[in-house]
VEXLUM-696340 format. One line per 4 residues: their letters; for each residue x, z negated, y of C-alpha. Coordinates in Angstrom, 3 decimals. Layout:
A> X Z Y | ...;
//
This chain:
MEIN> -16.235 -26.153 0.594 | -19.513 -24.243 1.010 | -21.107 -22.212 -1.764 | -20.414 -18.924 0.081;
EILV> -16.691 -19.682 0.300 | -16.596 -20.587 -3.402 | -18.297 -17.299 -4.311 | -15.903 -15.263 -2.100;
IAMF> -12.868 -16.806 -3.795 | -14.487 -16.365 -7.217 | -15.132 -12.670 -6.469 | -11.469 -12.007 -5.704;
LSFI> -10.242 -14.004 -8.716 | -12.702 -12.224 -11.024 | -11.584 -8.845 -9.687 | -7.898 -9.599 -10.283;
ALLF> -8.602 -11.017 -13.775 | -10.693 -8.010 -14.868 | -8.030 -5.557 -13.718 | -5.905 -6.625 -16.679;
TGIP> -8.665 -5.844 -19.194 | -8.248 -2.088 -18.841 | -11.804 -1.556 -17.571 | -11.897 1.271 -14.983;
VAWV> -11.479 -0.100 -11.469 | -14.670 1.538 -10.189 | -16.717 -0.284 -12.858 | -14.949 -3.562 -12.125;
LGGI> -15.690 -3.368 -8.395 | -19.312 -2.317 -8.769 | -19.942 -4.720 -11.635 | -18.586 -7.728 -9.757;
GVLF> -20.693 -6.813 -6.726 | -23.876 -6.675 -8.831 | -22.950 -9.826 -10.770 | -22.314 -11.969 -7.709;
AGIG> -25.411 -10.653 -5.954 | -27.316 -11.964 -8.967 | -25.431 -15.271 -8.934 | -26.217 -15.733 -5.240;
YLAD> -29.909 -14.918 -5.792 | -30.202 -17.397 -8.688 | -28.371 -20.073 -6.711 | -30.764 -19.643 -3.779;
TYFD> -33.769 -19.718 -6.110 | -32.890 -22.705 -8.280 | -30.308 -24.753 -6.369 | -31.565 -24.507 -2.767;
TITG> -28.409 -22.776 -1.506 | -28.508 -20.192 1.300 | -26.263 -17.307 0.270 | -28.789 -14.727 1.489;
LDYT> -28.156 -12.503 -1.522 | -30.976 -10.773 -3.416 | -31.970 -7.356 -4.749 | -32.336 -5.956 -1.213;
TLGL> -28.588 -6.521 -0.727 | -27.856 -4.050 -3.504 | -30.488 -1.721 -2.047 | -28.320 -1.416 1.062;
VVNR> -25.602 0.160 -1.105 | -27.691 3.352 -1.277 | -27.635 3.745 2.506 | -23.899 3.027 2.614;
LWKI> -23.231 5.658 -0.058 | -25.341 8.201 1.813 | -23.204 7.642 4.906 | -20.030 8.109 2.838;
MDNW> -21.223 11.348 1.265 | -22.502 12.593 4.635 | -19.088 12.075 6.244 | -17.428 15.397 7.093;
ILVA> -13.985 13.819 7.353 | -13.993 13.066 3.628 | -14.551 16.749 2.812 | -10.846 17.059 3.619;
LPMF> -9.966 15.024 0.503 | -10.768 17.608 -2.206 | -9.307 20.364 -0.022 | -5.971 18.579 0.457;
IFMG> -5.915 17.654 -3.250 | -6.567 21.317 -4.140 | -3.772 22.332 -1.762 | -1.313 19.924 -3.381;
IMLD> -2.103 20.843 -6.973 | -2.036 24.567 -6.194 | 1.372 24.196 -4.545 | 2.614 22.412 -7.662;
KSGV> 1.476 25.402 -9.724 | 2.744 28.006 -7.263 | 6.431 27.727 -8.155 | 7.377 26.713 -4.610;
AERL> 9.370 23.680 -5.749 | 11.321 25.677 -8.357 | 12.316 28.284 -5.774 | 13.360 25.571 -3.350;
MQSM> 15.473 23.849 -5.995 | 17.298 27.026 -6.987 | 18.022 28.195 -3.445 | 18.898 24.830 -1.889;
QELF> 21.332 24.023 -4.704 | 23.345 27.023 -3.582 | 23.297 25.809 0.022 | 24.358 22.198 -0.705;
GRVR> 26.438 22.925 -3.809 | 29.811 22.112 -2.178 | 28.565 18.891 -0.539 | 29.213 15.703 -2.501;
GGLA> 25.778 14.459 -3.435 | 24.349 17.861 -2.548 | 21.949 17.956 -5.495 | 20.544 14.529 -4.582;
ITVT> 20.162 15.714 -0.964 | 18.339 18.785 -2.298 | 15.947 16.528 -4.249 | 15.283 14.416 -1.130;
AIGI> 14.684 17.478 1.049 | 12.268 18.915 -1.514 | 10.584 15.503 -1.722 | 9.987 15.606 2.051;
ILAA> 8.534 19.116 1.834 | 6.387 18.232 -1.190 | 5.188 15.080 0.563 | 4.039 17.143 3.524;
STGI> 2.299 19.618 1.254 | 0.822 17.508 -1.559 | 0.483 13.900 -0.364 | 0.150 12.768 -4.005;
IGAS> 2.807 10.349 -5.305 | 2.381 10.885 -9.043 | 2.544 14.679 -8.746 | 5.681 14.582 -6.566;
VVLL> 7.595 12.071 -8.736 | 6.801 13.876 -11.979 | 7.596 17.321 -10.569 | 10.899 16.201 -9.038;
AVMS> 11.926 14.464 -12.274 | 11.126 17.436 -14.494 | 12.929 19.877 -12.175 | 15.999 17.928 -11.130;
LPSM> 16.885 15.221 -13.673 | 18.318 17.648 -16.280 | 20.480 19.309 -13.610 | 21.677 15.967 -12.193;
TKQG> 22.516 14.714 -15.695 | 24.400 17.912 -16.522 | 26.333 17.696 -13.253 | 27.485 14.158 -14.101;
YAMP> 25.491 12.099 -11.583 | 25.365 8.364 -12.122 | 21.982 7.757 -13.733 | 20.857 4.997 -11.295;
LALG> 21.570 7.228 -8.271 | 19.750 10.189 -9.810 | 16.705 8.135 -10.809 | 16.564 6.209 -7.533;
TIAS> 16.699 9.440 -5.530 | 13.852 11.021 -7.508 | 11.581 7.964 -7.339 | 12.136 7.324 -3.624;
AGTL> 11.769 10.980 -2.609 | 8.538 11.221 -4.604 | 6.944 8.236 -2.873 | 7.279 9.851 0.559;
GILI> 3.949 11.537 -0.253 | 2.080 8.370 0.684 | 3.383 8.488 4.248 | 4.228 12.000 5.428;
PPSI> 1.104 13.917 6.550 | -1.201 15.408 5.433 | -1.438 12.305 3.230 | -4.863 11.792 1.647;
MLVI> -4.299 8.055 2.013 | -4.145 8.402 5.800 | -7.417 10.368 5.758 | -9.195 7.516 3.956;
MADQ> -7.569 4.868 6.162 | -8.733 6.707 9.271 | -12.267 6.867 7.900 | -12.376 3.183 6.953;
LGLS> -11.042 1.942 10.289 | -12.759 4.454 12.558 | -9.443 5.906 13.732 | -8.496 9.476 14.534;
VGDL> -7.025 11.325 11.545 | -4.885 13.327 13.978 | -3.458 10.125 15.512 | -2.516 8.783 12.080;
FMGA> -1.002 12.093 10.993 | 1.085 12.311 14.163 | 1.986 8.626 13.979 | 3.384 9.114 10.475;
VFPG> 5.670 12.054 11.321 | 8.639 10.131 12.779 | 8.522 7.205 10.279 | 8.433 9.665 7.367;
LMLG> 11.297 11.772 8.694 | 13.244 8.601 9.547 | 12.994 7.413 5.947 | 14.037 10.821 4.631;
AMYI> 17.068 10.847 6.957 | 18.020 7.316 5.840 | 17.877 8.416 2.187 | 20.122 11.419 2.863;
LYIL> 22.615 9.288 4.823 | 22.760 6.780 1.968 | 23.416 9.580 -0.550 | 26.244 10.994 1.605;
VTGW> 27.849 7.552 2.024 | 27.519 6.841 -1.717 | 29.118 10.187 -2.553 | 31.995 9.395 -0.202;
LKPD> 32.561 5.826 -1.454 | 31.901 6.570 -5.141 | 32.872 10.188 -5.841 | 32.151 9.819 -9.557;
AAPI> 28.522 8.880 -8.840 | 27.768 12.192 -7.111 | 30.345 14.780 -8.208 | 30.704 18.304 -6.861;
PADA> 29.989 20.840 -9.636 | 33.021 22.705 -10.927 | 31.326 26.066 -10.453 | 30.179 25.382 -6.867;
KPIT> 30.349 28.496 -4.743 | 31.125 28.725 -1.015 | 28.135 28.855 1.295 | 27.302 32.459 2.071;
AAAF> 24.884 34.204 4.386 | 22.959 35.357 1.305 | 22.501 31.742 0.154 | 21.197 30.770 3.583;
VNVM> 18.767 33.711 3.574 | 17.512 32.700 0.103 | 16.834 29.177 1.355 | 14.932 30.514 4.333;
KAVL> 12.845 32.771 2.088 | 11.993 29.793 -0.117 | 11.398 27.258 2.650 | 9.692 29.262 5.397;
PTLL> 6.392 30.080 3.605 | 5.836 26.408 2.747 | 6.914 25.202 6.186 | 4.630 27.797 7.772;
LIFV> 1.699 26.467 5.741 | 2.488 22.886 6.769 | 2.891 23.964 10.397 | -0.453 25.769 10.381;
VLGS> -2.279 22.811 8.787 | -0.745 20.035 10.885 | -0.229 22.138 14.011 | -3.900 23.142 14.131;
IFAG> -4.889 19.454 13.918 | -2.308 18.276 16.460 | -3.199 21.057 18.910 | -6.910 20.292 18.625;
IATP> -7.651 23.808 17.362 | -9.120 22.600 14.071 | -10.550 19.366 12.710 | -8.798 17.799 9.691;
TEAS> -11.637 19.096 7.515 | -11.209 22.662 8.759 | -7.410 22.443 8.498 | -7.683 21.215 4.908;
GVGA> -9.644 24.340 4.021 | -6.953 26.480 5.630 | -4.331 24.563 3.644 | -6.150 25.129 0.347;
FGAT> -6.461 28.857 1.090 | -2.819 29.054 2.207 | -1.604 27.343 -0.974 | -3.533 29.928 -3.000;
LLAL> -1.859 32.733 -1.029 | 1.550 31.146 -1.737 | 0.762 31.123 -5.452 | -0.128 34.821 -5.194;
YNRK> 3.064 35.495 -3.220 | 5.146 33.831 -5.954 | 3.190 35.670 -8.686 | 2.024 32.417 -10.249;
FNVK> -1.705 32.825 -9.594 | -4.092 33.719 -12.420 | -7.431 32.595 -13.815 | -5.823 29.924 -16.007;
VLKE> -3.982 28.394 -13.039 | -7.160 28.455 -10.937 | -9.090 26.646 -13.701 | -6.364 24.001 -14.002;
VVAG> -6.237 23.450 -10.235 | -10.018 23.202 -9.911 | -10.229 20.804 -12.876 | -7.416 18.658 -11.489;
TMNT> -9.052 18.588 -8.059 | -12.395 17.584 -9.578 | -10.859 14.783 -11.661 | -8.866 13.300 -8.787;
TAYI> -11.744 13.582 -6.314 | -14.201 12.055 -8.782 | -11.789 9.176 -9.415 | -11.491 8.468 -5.683;
FAIF> -15.225 8.683 -4.995 | -16.086 6.537 -8.021 | -13.909 3.830 -6.508 | -15.670 4.464 -3.175;
IGAT> -18.990 3.626 -4.837 | -17.703 0.484 -6.580 | -15.817 -0.698 -3.499 | -18.900 -0.189 -1.299;
CFAL> -20.945 -2.488 -3.528 | -18.139 -5.067 -3.732 | -17.473 -5.054 0.021 | -21.167 -5.293 0.909;
VLRE> -21.714 -8.414 -1.217 | -18.450 -9.893 0.070 | -19.527 -9.408 3.687 | -22.996 -10.822 3.018;
LGGD> -21.229 -13.957 1.777 | -19.166 -14.113 4.970 | -15.921 -13.086 3.291 | -14.677 -11.209 6.344;
ELIE> -15.148 -14.273 8.592 | -13.469 -16.494 5.995 | -10.407 -14.234 5.776 | -10.210 -13.816 9.545;
SFLT> -10.409 -17.574 10.197 | -7.775 -18.249 7.529 | -5.287 -15.695 8.858 | -5.738 -16.461 12.550;
GLPF> -5.370 -20.154 11.756 | -1.889 -19.715 10.286 | 0.780 -21.422 12.436 | 3.115 -18.399 12.481;
GPYG> 2.286 -16.622 15.728 | 1.067 -12.985 15.898 | 4.129 -11.352 14.340 | 4.418 -14.089 11.735;
IIFF> 0.826 -13.373 10.701 | 1.620 -9.653 10.482 | 4.615 -10.326 8.226 | 2.427 -12.596 6.081;
ILGV> -0.225 -9.855 5.769 | 2.399 -7.230 4.895 | 3.818 -9.573 2.251 | 0.365 -9.983 0.680;
IFLL> -0.220 -6.207 0.737 | 3.224 -5.696 -0.805 | 2.275 -8.028 -3.689 | -1.154 -6.432 -4.093;
GFFL> 0.577 -3.061 -4.414 | 1.951 -4.250 -7.769 | -1.551 -4.529 -9.219 | -3.809 -2.290 -7.150;
DWIE> -3.635 1.373 -6.298 | -3.630 2.239 -2.593 | -7.259 3.359 -2.850 | -8.582 -0.126 -3.651;
ITLI> -6.367 -1.715 -0.990 | -7.539 0.819 1.593 | -11.225 0.452 0.787 | -11.431 -3.330 0.291;
ILPL> -8.533 -5.102 1.990 | -7.819 -2.954 5.047 | -11.306 -3.168 6.642 | -11.153 -6.977 6.287;
LAPV> -7.794 -7.088 8.092 | -8.691 -4.811 11.022 | -10.571 -7.506 12.997 | -7.657 -9.900 12.463;
ISAL> -5.131 -7.449 13.929 | -7.418 -6.678 16.878 | -7.834 -10.420 17.552 | -4.094 -11.173 17.634;
GLDI> -3.779 -9.937 21.208 | -0.743 -7.780 20.507 | 0.531 -5.857 23.518 | 1.056 -2.506 21.790;
DGYG> 1.437 0.319 24.291 | -0.781 3.278 23.496 | 0.345 5.008 26.697 | -3.264 4.911 27.891;
VVDN> -4.134 7.752 25.504 | -4.213 6.427 21.913 | -7.366 4.531 20.969 | -6.771 1.220 19.131;
PELV> -2.964 1.588 19.247 | -2.440 -1.725 17.439 | -4.460 -0.463 14.458 | -2.673 2.920 14.365;
WFVM> 0.647 1.048 14.352 | -0.571 -1.453 11.743 | -1.738 1.341 9.407 | 1.811 2.759 9.422;
LVAM> 3.192 -0.680 8.544 | 0.703 -0.977 5.677 | 1.563 2.523 4.424 | 5.283 1.724 4.395;
ALQT> 4.706 -1.673 2.731 | 2.667 0.027 -0.008 | 5.304 2.713 -0.416 | 7.896 -0.037 -0.910;
SFLT> 5.751 -1.908 -3.436 | 5.228 1.277 -5.479 | 9.027 1.463 -5.841 | 9.697 -2.218 -6.520;
PPVG> 10.394 -3.551 -10.038 | 8.989 -4.634 -12.357 | 5.607 -2.948 -11.928 | 5.964 -0.305 -9.205;
FALF> 3.693 2.657 -9.970 | 6.366 5.257 -9.169 | 8.723 3.697 -11.716 | 6.229 4.220 -14.529;
YLKG> 5.479 7.785 -13.448 | 9.221 8.435 -13.611 | 9.795 6.647 -16.932 | 6.940 8.626 -18.462;
VCPP> 8.758 11.959 -18.042 | 12.359 10.794 -18.578 | 14.227 11.419 -21.849 | 14.106 8.511 -24.345;
NVKL> 17.749 7.604 -23.655 | 16.971 6.731 -20.009 | 16.603 2.966 -19.710 | 14.117 1.222 -17.450;
TDIY> 17.009 -0.908 -16.168 | 18.713 2.257 -14.875 | 15.570 3.064 -12.886 | 15.459 -0.502 -11.522;
KGVI> 19.123 -0.372 -10.452 | 18.642 3.026 -8.841 | 15.662 2.115 -6.657 | 17.034 -1.155 -5.233;
PFIL> 19.128 0.496 -2.442 | 16.164 2.667 -1.470 | 13.883 -0.389 -1.382 | 16.322 -2.026 1.035;
LQLL> 16.280 1.126 3.181 | 12.488 1.067 3.236 | 12.455 -2.599 4.251 | 14.875 -1.724 7.042;
GLLI> 12.574 1.117 8.085 | 9.630 -1.294 8.065 | 11.475 -3.709 10.350 | 12.325 -0.858 12.713;
LVFW> 8.631 0.055 12.960 | 7.639 -3.575 13.547 | 9.956 -3.952 16.517 | 9.719 -0.365 17.843;
PQLV> 6.054 0.671 17.676 | 6.896 3.620 19.942 | 8.177 5.462 16.860 | 4.571 5.558 15.685;
LWLP> 2.699 5.931 18.965 | 4.886 8.213 21.090 | 3.937 11.474 19.371 | 0.128 10.965 19.286;
ANAY> 0.259 9.754 22.902 | 2.232 12.758 24.151 | 0.658 15.467 22.031 | -2.299 15.750 24.377;
S> -0.538 15.074 27.675;
//
């Protein structure tokens, strides 16, 4: 084994080991990059190796960072984050919960369906998993407990509905993936619409079937009132402003009227207007939203800096060629290799946030997917259709890993806001059916790529 291959493997092992020390990920990534650049330089100087690493390698990081900060697409990140946090503060979710409970009150499992529907709307308006899971839990778990829902069903519904934020546009994860792979943000947003809605529909169908087979798990409240025209009007009043905002943001991108960056600004402004409309806007709220936006954006861009240094040193060592030769050499065939990659990403999702996976792992895998020779039909319109399709598979695999015991991120967000009497085992039991539904959804996307590519291909025809 050559020295470069040894150093590549050592970089990955060091990264995984240091994650468990509690050191911030950005420092770990940047520190390992600097450390191994030094190791390569010393090896070349004193042991006659040829790693090609020296201080000029780290000097290239400055140019890479300039290109990142000069990228207009990434301006959309703080705007979409601002939009999501402002919507959380605007009282939109509370209004939706109150009005939709009246509409679905006489349906068995109606409250769980309400939570899922709100999760879909929140996903399309915030795109932030932690915020959606916590908000749904705080709003709905007391009501579901009071109504007599089986705890696993209630907890599983909340966790799964909250994780839709990673997939349904305008997801900030899709913005970063598009930037890293040189894909169109609009194509990824449109490609995610049907998979996200498909998952939401599968959740609702499961809840209805569970309520029918196990009436005690999802009881109808004793004080449920018949559906009235007034209840329907209340739902429309609660839903339409948020749906209008989502339509304006996504519709302007899909129609080519606005770039994602411009649409994100419109979304941030629209979320502020919604807060005003609901009488939730004041100076204190604005300060909290701005501070939250700054913290989240700074966290993401700090990882950008560390990941840039790490990835640069890794590529100088030939890590991308090593990974590509390993994966393409597997005796599984193209789809076997894809399932292997998705399995690895699923496991990495236990330990890494989607940001690290997107910035480090995804760019290394793109050449592998392009080299597999997959015949993915982009209808002659979508550029790099195999990568657009693959990004959706990765997003759904990550979404599944964030739900999967024992270390799924969404489970810990949920446990953190649950009452002390809620057991972690109840959360584990509750999410298992939804994990199976997500795996089924992933298989559907693997074998029917048209679910991803049809909308971006036909939007401009």
